[in-house]
C-alpha positions in Angstrom: 172.9 189.3 -46.7 173.8 187.0 -43.8 172.2 183.7 -42.9 173.2 184.0 -39.2 170.2 184.4 -36.9 170.2 186.9 -34.1 170.4 185.9 -30.4 166.7 186.1 -29.8 165.9 184.0 -32.9 168.5 181.4 -32.1 167.1 180.9 -28.6 163.4 181.4 -29.4 162.9 184.6 -27.5 160.0 186.8 -28.5 157.5 189.0 -26.7 154.9 186.7 -25.1 152.1 189.3 -25.6 151.6 190.9 -29.0 151.3 194.6 -29.0 147.7 195.8 -29.4 146.9 196.6 -33.0 146.7 200.4 -33.3 147.6 200.9 -37.0 145.5 199.6 -39.9 144.8 202.5 -42.2 148.2 204.0 -42.0 151.9 203.5 -42.5 154.0 205.2 -39.8 157.4 206.7 -40.6 159.1 203.9 -38.8 157.5 201.4 -41.1 158.5 203.4 -44.2 162.1 203.4 -43.1 162.1 199.8 -42.1 161.0 198.7 -45.6 164.2 200.2 -47.0 166.4 198.7 -44.2 164.9 195.2 -44.7 165.4 195.5 -48.4 169.1 196.6 -48.1 169.7 193.8 -45.6 169.1 191.3 -48.4 172.3 192.7 -50.1 170.3 194.9 -52.4 171.2 198.4 -53.5 169.1 201.6 -53.8 169.2 201.2 -57.6 167.4 197.9 -57.1 164.6 199.5 -55.1 164.0 202.8 -56.9 162.5 201.2 -60.1 160.0 199.3 -57.8 159.0 202.5 -56.1 158.7 204.4 -59.3 156.6 201.6 -60.8 154.1 201.6 -57.9 153.9 205.4 -57.6 153.9 206.0 -61.3 156.7 208.5 -61.2 159.9 208.9 -63.2 163.2 208.3 -61.4 165.4 211.4 -61.1 168.6 210.2 -59.6 171.2 208.3 -61.6 174.3 209.2 -59.7 175.7 207.4 -56.6 173.8 204.8 -54.7 174.4 206.8 -51.5 173.3 209.4 -50.9 171.6 210.3 -54.2 169.4 207.3 -55.1 168.9 206.5 -51.4 167.7 210.0 -50.7 165.2 209.9 -53.6 163.8 206.6 -52.3 163.3 208.0 -48.8 161.7 211.1 -50.2 159.2 209.1 -52.2 158.3 206.9 -49.3 158.0 209.8 -46.8 155.3 211.6 -48.8 153.3 208.9 -50.6 149.9 207.8 -49.4 149.9 205.1 -46.7 148.5 202.3 -48.8 151.2 202.6 -51.4 153.7 201.4 -48.8 151.9 198.1 -48.7 151.7 198.0 -52.5 155.5 198.5 -52.6 156.0 195.7 -50.1 154.0 193.4 -52.3 155.9 194.5 -55.4 159.2 193.9 -53.6 158.1 190.3 -52.8 157.4 189.6 -56.4 160.9 190.6 -57.4 162.7 188.4 -54.8 163.8 184.8 -55.1 162.4 182.3 -52.7 165.1 182.6 -50.0 165.1 186.4 -50.1 161.3 186.4 -50.0 161.2 184.3 -46.8 163.8 186.5 -45.1 162.0 189.7 -46.1 158.6 188.4 -45.1 159.8 187.3 -41.7 161.4 190.7 -41.0 158.3 192.6 -42.1 155.9 190.4 -40.2 157.9 190.7 -37.0 157.9 194.5 -37.5 154.1 194.5 -37.9 153.6 192.4 -34.7 156.1 194.4 -32.5 154.7 197.7 -33.6 151.0 196.9 -33.5 150.3 197.1 -37.2 147.3 195.2 -38.4 148.7 193.7 -41.5 150.8 190.6 -42.3 152.4 189.0 -45.3 150.7 185.8 -46.4 151.5 184.1 -49.7 153.3 187.1 -51.2 150.4 189.4 -50.4 149.5 191.8 -47.6 146.4 190.7 -45.6 144.6 192.0 -42.6 146.0 190.8 -39.2 143.8 190.4 -36.2 144.7 189.7 -32.6 145.9 186.3 -31.5 142.4 184.9 -31.1 141.3 186.0 -34.5 144.5 184.6 -36.2 144.0 181.3 -34.4 140.4 181.1 -35.5 141.2 181.7 -39.1 144.1 179.3 -39.1 142.0 176.5 -37.5 139.0 176.9 -39.9 141.2 176.8 -43.0 142.8 173.6 -41.8 139.6 171.9 -40.7 137.7 172.8 -43.9 140.6 171.5 -45.9 140.5 168.2 -44.1 136.8 168.0 -44.4 137.1 168.7 -48.2 134.7 171.7 -48.0 136.4 173.7 -50.7 133.5 176.1 -51.3 133.3 177.0 -47.6 137.1 177.5 -47.4 136.9 179.8 -50.4 134.2 181.9 -48.8 136.2 182.4 -45.6 139.2 183.3 -47.7 137.1 185.9 -49.6 136.0 187.3 -46.3 139.7 187.9 -45.3 140.4 189.4 -48.7 137.5 191.8 -48.3 138.8 192.9 -44.9 142.2 193.4 -46.5 141.2 195.7 -49.2 143.1 199.0 -49.4 142.5 201.8 -48.8 138.9 200.9 -47.8 138.0 197.4 -46.6 134.8 195.9 -47.9 133.0 195.5 -44.6 129.7 194.2 -45.9 131.5 191.8 -48.3 133.4 190.3 -45.4 130.3 189.7 -43.4 128.5 188.2 -46.4 131.3 185.8 -47.3 131.8 184.7 -43.7 128.1 183.9 -43.4 128.3 182.1 -46.8 131.0 179.9 -45.3 128.9 179.0 -42.4 125.9 178.4 -44.6 127.9 175.9 -46.8 129.1 173.9 -43.8 125.6 173.9 -42.2 124.1 172.6 -45.4 126.6 169.7 -45.3 125.8 169.0 -41.7 122.0 168.9 -42.1 121.8 167.5 -45.6 119.5 170.4 -46.6 121.7 171.6 -49.4 119.2 174.0 -50.8 118.2 175.9 -47.7 119.6 179.3 -46.7 121.3 179.6 -43.4 118.2 181.3 -41.9 116.0 178.4 -42.9 118.5 175.9 -41.6 118.5 177.6 -38.2 114.7 177.4 -38.1 114.6 173.8 -39.1 117.6 172.5 -37.2 117.8 174.7 -34.0 120.1 172.1 -32.4 122.8 172.3 -35.1 125.2 173.1 -32.2 124.6 172.3 -28.5 122.3 174.6 -26.4 122.6 177.3 -25.3 125.4 178.0 -27.8 122.9 177.4 -30.7 121.7 181.0 -30.2 125.0 182.2 -31.5 124.2 181.3 -35.1 120.8 182.9 -34.9 122.2 186.1 -33.5 125.0 186.2 -36.0 122.5 185.7 -38.8 120.3 188.4 -37.5 123.2 190.9 -37.3 124.4 190.0 -40.8 120.9 190.4 -42.2 120.7 193.9 -40.7 124.2 195.1 -41.2 125.7 193.0 -44.0 122.8 192.4 -46.4 119.9 194.8 -45.9 121.7 198.0 -45.0 119.9 201.1 -43.7 121.2 204.6 -43.7 123.4 205.2 -40.7 123.7 201.5 -39.8 126.8 200.5 -41.7 128.9 198.2 -39.6 132.4 199.1 -38.5 135.6 197.2 -39.2 135.8 195.7 -35.7 132.2 194.4 -36.0 133.0 192.7 -39.3 136.1 191.2 -37.8 134.1 189.8 -34.9 131.5 188.3 -37.3 134.3 186.6 -39.3 136.0 185.3 -36.1 132.7 183.9 -34.7 131.6 182.3 -37.9 135.1 180.8 -38.3 134.9 179.3 -34.9 131.4 177.7 -35.5 132.5 176.5 -38.9 135.5 174.9 -37.3 133.3 173.0 -34.8 131.0 171.8 -37.5 133.8 171.0 -39.9 135.5 168.8 -37.3 132.3 166.8 -37.1 132.1 166.4 -40.8 135.7 165.4 -40.9 134.9 162.3 -38.9 136.9 163.3 -35.9 134.1 162.4 -33.5 133.8 158.6 -33.0 130.4 157.2 -33.5 129.4 159.8 -36.1 129.2 159.2 -39.8 131.3 161.5 -41.9 128.4 163.3 -43.4 125.7 162.9 -40.9 125.1 164.3 -37.4 122.3 163.6 -34.9 120.8 167.0 -34.6 118.0 166.2 -32.2 
């Protein structure tokens, strides 16, 4: 494995516009091949990778001859024909087996591949998580930082659980993601208003000016959508992934705004009190 960076990395060149995400429930052949290439680039051998693949796929290794082509061919055969979600399981298992330096290099290579090829996943803390567009990723990053600063640990946990639900394989937990994102907003809203026992719906009724007009209608509409599609489901009205992603993104943005207020970033405001009227 070499520590020398490529030309583009040395001089900070990278596509200015991320490719539109077109792959989420899938693992194209190029990705399956790249996992192997990235692993070998760490200075590893096929015999290092085969046990990982066999462990994930619950199969017995067959090749015990030469690294190339025998073991390498068995690896590629397994990866070519396995279900798409096992590819991401294998990536996670590889990460667990690497040392810190190897893990960083492997994660960087895989994340770049995901971005360049429009794959809606990313490696975050040794796990594969859902990846949205740039706006979504910025909203999630900002809300995590703001809630951390404002010491709103419960709210931070809820938005984290929303991301985990969106990341579930092979089927994301759409309603769970919506519910957790609303719980995050509810936690922050309780701190803002001081009404720590009210539900978000009641908080909206009692404190309509929790955010400036006419933006205040955003919370009410998100709450209404979540009630119809994330809590009280009716046959044929199950939300789609993109709708859940939108709810998570919007609640994250609103929670960021309120969290900044609670964090004392606005002069003239007390840390735990906002003039709502």
